[in-house]
C-alpha positions in Angstrom: -53.0 -45.0 123.9 -56.4 -45.5 125.7 -58.9 -43.6 127.0 -58.3 -44.2 130.6 -54.6 -43.0 130.1 -56.0 -39.8 128.7 -58.3 -39.8 131.9 -55.7 -40.3 134.3 -53.1 -37.5 132.4 -56.1 -34.9 132.5 -56.3 -35.8 136.2 -53.0 -35.5 136.7 -53.0 -31.9 134.6 -55.3 -30.0 136.5 -54.9 -31.3 139.7 -51.3 -30.7 139.5 -52.5 -26.7 139.8 -54.0 -27.7 143.3 -52.3 -30.6 144.3 -48.8 -30.7 143.3 -47.9 -33.3 145.4 -50.6 -35.9 144.2 -49.1 -35.0 140.5 -45.9 -36.8 141.7 -47.7 -39.6 143.2 -49.8 -40.3 139.5 -47.2 -39.7 137.4 -45.6 -43.3 138.4 -49.2 -44.8 137.8 -49.9 -43.3 134.3 -49.7 -45.6 131.5 -48.7 -42.6 129.1 -47.1 -40.1 130.9 -46.9 -37.9 127.6 -47.4 -33.9 128.1 -50.8 -32.9 128.3 -51.6 -29.6 127.1 -55.0 -27.7 128.2 -57.0 -24.4 128.0 -60.3 -23.0 128.8 -61.8 -19.3 129.3 -61.8 -20.1 133.2 -60.9 -22.6 135.9 -62.0 -23.3 139.1 -60.5 -25.8 142.0 -62.2 -26.0 145.1 -60.3 -28.2 147.3 -63.4 -28.8 149.7 -65.5 -30.7 147.3 -62.2 -32.0 145.5 -63.1 -31.0 142.1 -61.6 -28.8 139.0 -64.2 -27.1 136.4 -63.0 -25.8 133.3 -65.3 -23.7 131.7 -65.5 -21.8 128.3 -63.8 -23.5 124.5 -62.5 -26.3 126.7 -59.7 -28.4 124.7 -57.4 -31.0 126.5 -54.6 -32.5 124.0 -52.4 -35.5 124.9 -50.7 -37.5 122.3 -53.1 -38.7 119.6 -56.4 -37.8 122.0 -58.0 -34.7 121.7 -61.4 -33.6 124.1 -63.2 -30.3 123.5 -66.2 -29.3 125.3 -68.0 -26.2 127.0 -67.5 -27.5 130.2 -65.4 -30.4 131.8 -65.6 -31.1 136.0 -63.1 -33.6 137.4 -63.6 -34.9 140.6 -61.3 -36.8 142.5 -61.4 -39.0 145.7 -59.1 -39.8 148.8 -56.5 -42.6 148.0 -54.9 -45.5 150.4 -52.3 -43.1 151.0 -54.6 -40.6 152.3 -54.1 -38.0 149.0 -57.0 -36.4 147.4 -55.6 -37.7 144.2 -57.6 -40.5 143.3 -59.3 -39.7 140.0 -63.1 -40.6 140.7 -65.3 -39.1 137.5 -64.7 -36.5 134.5 -68.2 -35.1 133.4 -68.3 -33.0 129.7 -71.2 -31.4 128.7 -71.8 -29.2 126.0 -70.9 -29.9 122.1 -68.4 -33.1 123.3 -66.0 -34.3 120.5 -63.5 -36.8 121.3 -61.3 -37.7 119.2 -58.5 -40.6 119.8 -56.6 -42.4 116.8 -59.1 -42.6 114.1 -62.2 -42.6 116.4 -64.2 -39.6 116.6 -67.0 -39.1 119.1 -69.6 -36.6 119.3 -72.2 -36.0 121.9 -74.0 -33.5 124.4 -72.6 -35.0 127.5 -69.9 -37.4 128.2 -69.0 -39.1 131.7 -66.0 -41.4 132.5 -66.5 -42.8 136.2 -63.0 -44.4 137.5 -64.9 -47.0 139.9 -66.3 -49.2 136.8 -63.8 -47.8 134.2 -66.6 -46.6 132.0 -67.6 -43.6 129.8 -71.1 -42.6 128.7 -71.7 -40.1 126.1 -75.3 -39.2 125.6 -77.1 -37.1 123.5 -77.5 -37.1 119.7 -74.5 -39.1 120.0 -72.1 -39.9 116.8 -69.4 -42.2 116.6 -67.2 -42.2 113.7 -64.1 -44.8 112.7 -62.8 -43.8 109.1 -66.2 -43.9 106.9 -68.2 -45.8 109.2 -71.0 -44.2 111.3 -73.2 -45.1 114.0 -75.7 -42.7 115.6 -77.9 -43.3 118.8 -78.8 -41.6 122.0 -76.6 -43.3 124.7 -73.0 -45.1 124.0 -72.0 -46.6 126.8 -67.9 -47.7 126.5 -65.9 -49.7 129.0 -62.6 -48.6 128.5 -60.5 -51.6 129.8 -62.0 -54.4 127.7 -63.0 -52.1 124.6 -67.0 -53.0 124.8 -69.2 -50.4 123.6 -73.2 -50.8 123.7 -75.3 -48.1 121.5 -78.5 -47.3 122.1 -81.1 -45.9 120.1 -83.1 -43.6 122.9 -83.6 -44.2 126.6 -85.7 -47.0 127.6 -89.2 -47.5 126.0 -88.8 -43.7 124.2 -88.7 -45.9 120.7 -85.6 -44.5 119.5 -83.5 -46.3 116.9 -79.6 -47.0 116.5 -78.4 -46.2 112.9 -75.0 -47.1 111.2 -73.5 -47.0 107.8 -70.4 -49.3 107.5 -67.8 -49.9 104.4 -66.2 -53.0 104.1 -62.3 -52.4 103.3 -61.7 -51.4 99.9 -65.1 -49.5 99.4 -66.1 -45.7 99.0 -69.4 -44.3 99.9 -71.8 -44.4 97.0 -72.4 -41.7 94.7 -75.6 -40.1 95.2 -78.0 -40.7 92.0 -78.9 -37.9 90.2 -82.5 -37.1 88.7 
């Protein structure tokens, strides 16, 4: 399952509460189609600005993917058919924790933009796969081509990217004792 499938599915689940006919149209375009579970302390749907906001301990689950955040805002635009059922943007804020298969991503804010199929995670980013760990301040991930870039800090602020990688079969070193 890829991140784009999860995001499309999330839109289907949430807009299903406010635009049931849109769900039927989107269901045919989803590459996954598995059931989506979501929970939050509150949900607000606003048909005037075409958004859904989930707040308080938000959790979205589908197959092997999970997104947890304090808040998630989903916006959608008008499709060629005239319905407001086209995913535009998903913004998650506050203690972002995203897991898909064996990859874990953490940060303070994550924004997925449909127009360029890109997810940007910012603020004390931690990316883990198995024992491998990579840290920085901004992770940009182009979903369709699975290309990522991580920056140490916003331009000119002097931060560094740091990582620890373990070749196959090796384990984390045991700390030396004094």
